[in-house]
MDAnalysis code that builds the backbone (N, CA, C; Angstrom):
import MDAnalysis as mda
import numpy as np

u = mda.Universe.empty(294, n_residues=98, atom_resindex=np.repeat(np.arange(98), 3), trajectory=True)
u.add_TopologyAttr("name", ["N", "CA", "C"] * 98)
u.add_TopologyAttr("resid", np.arange(1, 99))
u.add_TopologyAttr("resname", ["MET", "ALA", "THR", "GLY", "GLY", "ALA", "GLU", "LYS", "LEU", "LEU", "LEU", "THR", "ALA", "LEU", "PRO", "LYS", "TYR", "LEU", "ASP", "ARG", "GLY", "ILE", "PRO", "VAL", "GLU", "ILE", "LEU", "LEU", "LEU", "ASN", "GLY", "SER", "ASN", "THR", "PRO", "PHE", "LEU", "GLN", "LYS", "LEU", "SER", "GLU", "ASP", "GLN", "ARG", "ILE", "VAL", "VAL", "HIS", "LYS", "LEU", "SER", "SER", "GLY", "SER", "VAL", "TYR", "ASN", "PRO", "LEU", "HIS", "ILE", "PHE", "ARG", "LEU", "MET", "GLY", "HIS", "LEU", "ARG", "LYS", "TYR", "GLU", "ILE", "VAL", "HIS", "VAL", "HIS", "LEU", "PHE", "PRO", "SER", "ILE", "TYR", "TRP", "CYS", "ALA", "LEU", "ALA", "LYS", "ILE", "LEU", "GLY", "PHE", "GLN", "SER", "CYS", "LYS"])
u.atoms.positions = np.array([
    [0.994, -1.220, 0.087],
    [-0.103, -0.005, -0.099],
    [0.930, 1.212, -0.149],
    [0.917, 1.891, -1.144],
    [1.867, 3.171, -1.123],
    [0.864, 4.358, -0.813],
    [1.331, 5.321, -1.778],
    [0.155, 6.386, -1.037],
    [-0.502, 6.870, -2.707],
    [-1.749, 6.959, -2.555],
    [-2.161, 7.009, -3.837],
    [-4.068, 7.190, -3.330],
    [-4.910, 7.270, -4.372],
    [-6.346, 7.198, -4.544],
    [-6.692, 5.910, -3.787],
    [-6.232, 4.876, -4.288],
    [-6.829, 3.455, -3.883],
    [-6.524, 3.337, -2.321],
    [-5.563, 3.794, -1.908],
    [-4.862, 3.328, -0.582],
    [-6.423, 4.606, -0.014],
    [-6.419, 5.785, 0.006],
    [-7.237, 6.782, 0.408],
    [-8.924, 6.082, 0.586],
    [-9.020, 5.431, -0.589],
    [-10.185, 4.610, -0.598],
    [-10.446, 4.020, 0.348],
    [-9.615, 2.929, 0.554],
    [-9.660, 1.922, 1.471],
    [-9.599, 2.830, 3.050],
    [-9.133, 3.571, 3.264],
    [-9.083, 4.014, 4.678],
    [-10.384, 4.507, 4.666],
    [-10.709, 5.322, 3.655],
    [-12.377, 5.682, 4.087],
    [-13.227, 4.975, 3.729],
    [-13.460, 4.517, 3.361],
    [-14.758, 2.962, 2.708],
    [-14.630, 2.035, 3.724],
    [-13.455, 1.433, 4.245],
    [-13.461, 0.307, 4.683],
    [-14.314, 0.674, 6.261],
    [-14.188, 1.569, 7.026],
    [-14.744, 1.963, 8.294],
    [-16.143, 1.724, 8.245],
    [-16.637, 2.534, 7.089],
    [-17.954, 2.354, 6.658],
    [-18.526, 1.338, 6.709],
    [-18.020, 0.383, 6.047],
    [-18.252, -0.934, 6.083],
    [-18.620, -1.631, 7.009],
    [-17.515, -1.464, 7.814],
    [-17.578, -2.545, 9.302],
    [-18.482, -1.802, 9.974],
    [-18.930, -0.190, 9.900],
    [-20.068, 0.007, 10.824],
    [-21.499, -0.602, 10.485],
    [-21.510, -0.713, 9.324],
    [-22.772, -1.556, 8.700],
    [-22.920, -3.037, 8.652],
    [-22.109, -3.364, 9.461],
    [-21.863, -4.837, 9.827],
    [-21.314, -5.791, 8.842],
    [-20.642, -5.257, 7.426],
    [-20.037, -5.767, 6.386],
    [-18.352, -6.266, 6.966],
    [-18.162, -7.606, 7.064],
    [-16.442, -7.676, 7.205],
    [-15.608, -7.788, 5.977],
    [-14.876, -7.043, 6.288],
    [-13.864, -6.790, 5.326],
    [-12.406, -7.537, 5.651],
    [-11.621, -7.877, 4.904],
    [-10.449, -8.316, 4.889],
    [-9.583, -7.576, 3.478],
    [-8.156, -7.472, 4.123],
    [-7.220, -6.841, 2.962],
    [-6.409, -7.918, 2.613],
    [-5.893, -8.057, 1.551],
    [-4.781, -8.801, 0.974],
    [-4.176, -8.006, 0.184],
    [-2.897, -7.677, 0.610],
    [-1.511, -6.847, 0.019],
    [-0.815, -7.822, -0.837],
    [-0.577, -7.887, -1.908],
    [0.491, -8.440, -2.704],
    [1.812, -7.878, -1.885],
    [1.865, -6.571, -1.889],
    [3.216, -6.000, -1.276],
    [2.786, -5.511, 0.091],
    [3.558, -6.095, 1.298],
    [2.889, -5.688, 2.550],
    [3.901, -4.623, 3.040],
    [4.821, -4.295, 2.632],
    [5.542, -3.587, 3.144],
    [5.021, -2.212, 3.828],
    [5.683, -1.886, 4.977],
    [4.890, -0.940, 5.889],
    [5.173, 0.544, 5.520],
    [3.680, 1.077, 5.208],
    [3.559, 2.388, 5.017],
    [2.828, 3.158, 5.502],
    [2.502, 4.266, 6.017],
    [1.497, 5.228, 6.585],
    [0.446, 4.819, 6.403],
    [-0.025, 4.201, 5.299],
    [-1.611, 3.992, 4.883],
    [-2.076, 2.531, 6.011],
    [-0.810, 1.533, 5.340],
    [-0.693, 0.432, 6.202],
    [-0.626, 0.439, 7.599],
    [-0.129, 1.267, 8.317],
    [-0.282, 1.713, 10.085],
    [-1.396, 2.354, 10.035],
    [-2.434, 3.054, 9.608],
    [-3.383, 3.499, 9.789],
    [-4.618, 2.423, 9.865],
    [-4.413, 1.807, 8.328],
    [-5.299, 0.476, 8.774],
    [-5.222, -0.564, 9.714],
    [-4.260, -0.554, 10.122],
    [-3.889, -1.627, 11.260],
    [-4.356, -1.359, 12.383],
    [-4.603, 0.262, 12.818],
    [-4.917, 0.597, 13.671],
    [-6.250, 0.158, 14.038],
    [-7.094, 0.157, 13.381],
    [-8.298, -0.401, 13.403],
    [-8.276, -1.947, 13.340],
    [-8.798, -2.827, 14.773],
    [-8.651, -3.865, 15.156],
    [-9.774, -5.188, 14.267],
    [-10.369, -4.198, 13.773],
    [-11.635, -5.080, 12.786],
    [-11.237, -5.250, 11.600],
    [-10.167, -4.910, 11.311],
    [-9.696, -4.941, 9.983],
    [-8.989, -6.248, 9.637],
    [-8.539, -7.200, 9.111],
    [-7.752, -8.302, 8.686],
    [-7.197, -7.703, 7.623],
    [-5.548, -7.824, 7.654],
    [-4.710, -7.314, 7.186],
    [-4.032, -8.848, 6.522],
    [-3.973, -9.119, 5.571],
    [-3.009, -10.452, 4.635],
    [-1.848, -9.822, 4.163],
    [-0.612, -10.549, 4.115],
    [0.432, -9.866, 3.083],
    [1.177, -10.922, 2.426],
    [0.577, -11.033, 0.927],
    [1.492, -12.047, 0.363],
    [2.812, -12.331, 0.399],
    [3.460, -11.206, 0.250],
    [5.137, -10.831, 0.291],
    [5.530, -9.591, 0.521],
    [6.746, -9.176, 0.724],
    [6.776, -7.649, 0.662],
    [8.041, -7.642, -0.241],
    [8.067, -8.517, -1.246],
    [8.637, -8.373, -2.665],
    [7.772, -7.220, -3.864],
    [8.264, -7.770, -5.173],
    [7.606, -7.078, -6.402],
    [6.153, -7.782, -6.445],
    [5.399, -6.505, -6.646],
    [3.959, -6.636, -7.423],
    [3.454, -7.683, -8.208],
    [4.832, -7.561, -9.132],
    [4.712, -7.974, -10.479],
    [4.878, -9.489, -10.906],
    [5.691, -9.981, -9.423],
    [5.900, -11.711, -9.482],
    [4.610, -12.535, -9.856],
    [4.859, -13.004, -10.848],
    [3.928, -14.061, -11.170],
    [3.058, -15.215, -9.823],
    [4.218, -15.240, -9.231],
    [3.913, -16.523, -8.348],
    [2.686, -16.102, -7.101],
    [2.519, -14.943, -7.328],
    [1.105, -14.287, -6.635],
    [0.142, -14.810, -7.171],
    [-0.237, -15.451, -8.239],
    [-1.338, -16.150, -8.870],
    [-1.562, -17.434, -7.950],
    [-0.466, -18.294, -7.835],
    [-0.841, -19.163, -6.802],
    [-0.854, -19.036, -5.164],
    [-0.304, -17.728, -5.152],
    [-0.888, -17.932, -3.672],
    [-1.998, -17.145, -3.306],
    [-2.774, -16.586, -4.285],
    [-4.156, -16.222, -4.123],
    [-5.028, -17.196, -4.438],
    [-4.439, -18.019, -5.253],
    [-5.699, -19.210, -5.059],
    [-6.013, -19.729, -3.878],
    [-5.509, -19.583, -2.790],
    [-6.111, -20.150, -1.496],
    [-6.452, -19.340, -0.703],
    [-6.525, -18.006, -1.215],
    [-7.286, -17.102, -0.420],
    [-8.374, -16.541, -1.193],
    [-8.334, -17.036, -2.089],
    [-9.741, -16.509, -2.945],
    [-10.941, -18.058, -2.802],
    [-10.671, -18.771, -2.585],
    [-11.554, -19.614, -1.811],
    [-12.175, -19.175, -0.721],
    [-11.691, -18.453, -0.197],
    [-12.523, -18.216, 1.283],
    [-13.947, -17.161, 0.900],
    [-13.647, -16.555, -0.031],
    [-14.713, -15.514, -0.476],
    [-15.506, -15.432, -1.447],
    [-16.938, -15.339, -1.295],
    [-17.650, -15.019, -2.228],
    [-17.771, -13.989, -3.019],
    [-17.369, -12.978, -2.833],
    [-17.063, -11.370, -3.427],
    [-15.475, -11.105, -3.163],
    [-14.759, -10.718, -4.175],
    [-13.360, -10.416, -4.181],
    [-13.615, -8.871, -5.018],
    [-12.736, -7.732, -4.101],
    [-12.865, -6.498, -5.360],
    [-11.353, -6.252, -5.258],
    [-11.101, -5.883, -6.265],
    [-9.602, -5.612, -7.122],
    [-9.321, -4.384, -7.337],
    [-7.930, -3.840, -6.883],
    [-7.625, -2.428, -7.274],
    [-6.513, -2.323, -8.116],
    [-6.020, -1.968, -9.108],
    [-5.084, -1.760, -10.077],
    [-4.133, -2.987, -10.332],
    [-3.307, -2.617, -11.266],
    [-2.182, -3.496, -12.066],
    [-1.312, -3.311, -11.200],
    [-0.639, -4.844, -11.298],
    [-0.994, -5.816, -11.772],
    [-1.920, -6.892, -10.924],
    [-2.220, -6.154, -10.120],
    [-3.727, -7.287, -9.071],
    [-4.553, -7.559, -9.891],
    [-5.222, -6.886, -10.735],
    [-6.317, -7.370, -11.422],
    [-6.200, -8.675, -12.255],
    [-5.346, -8.782, -12.806],
    [-4.696, -9.655, -13.543],
    [-4.459, -10.774, -12.604],
    [-3.294, -10.834, -11.815],
    [-3.363, -11.796, -10.853],
    [-4.324, -12.604, -10.407],
    [-5.261, -11.636, -9.838],
    [-6.406, -12.143, -9.756],
    [-7.264, -12.984, -10.228],
    [-7.831, -12.539, -11.681],
    [-8.100, -13.064, -12.471],
    [-7.398, -14.340, -13.210],
    [-6.350, -14.529, -12.934],
    [-5.838, -15.739, -13.250],
    [-5.914, -16.762, -12.417],
    [-5.676, -16.466, -11.369],
    [-5.643, -17.416, -10.096],
    [-7.260, -17.552, -10.052],
    [-8.083, -17.141, -10.309],
    [-9.526, -17.563, -10.256],
    [-9.946, -18.340, -11.365],
    [-9.252, -18.375, -12.380],
    [-9.462, -19.008, -13.677],
    [-8.558, -20.481, -13.143],
    [-7.636, -20.138, -13.321],
    [-6.371, -21.382, -13.192],
    [-7.157, -22.278, -11.777],
    [-7.442, -21.881, -10.733],
    [-7.845, -22.337, -9.288],
    [-9.203, -22.658, -9.528],
    [-9.756, -22.568, -10.542],
    [-11.208, -22.496, -10.612],
    [-12.398, -22.433, -9.427],
    [-12.025, -21.030, -9.265],
    [-12.794, -20.488, -7.980],
    [-13.946, -20.049, -8.344],
    [-14.970, -19.939, -7.457],
    [-16.384, -19.587, -7.773],
    [-16.557, -18.116, -7.145],
    [-15.820, -17.614, -6.870],
    [-15.935, -16.076, -5.947],
    [-16.225, -15.060, -7.106],
    [-17.111, -14.018, -7.081],
    [-17.572, -13.046, -8.100],
    [-16.280, -12.322, -7.793],
])
């Protein structure tokens, strides 16, 4: 989670989902420590998963994502290359999430 619009969106939207009783979890391709991640971690209701601290362009993320996708009915993905890795993990892993 670097500094940008998607990160700000998460900081704003996730507490609102939680206040409405909608559970949320975040899965980061790169779990490097950033100010946005620190701010999100302050809310104990938000579960944060980190796949790695390496490059977000690593295609091995496809296989790491497969195990996570089967846990959820709905997955929302932001930004390149996350969108592609998630789509490929869904297809290759025969996942039923939307």
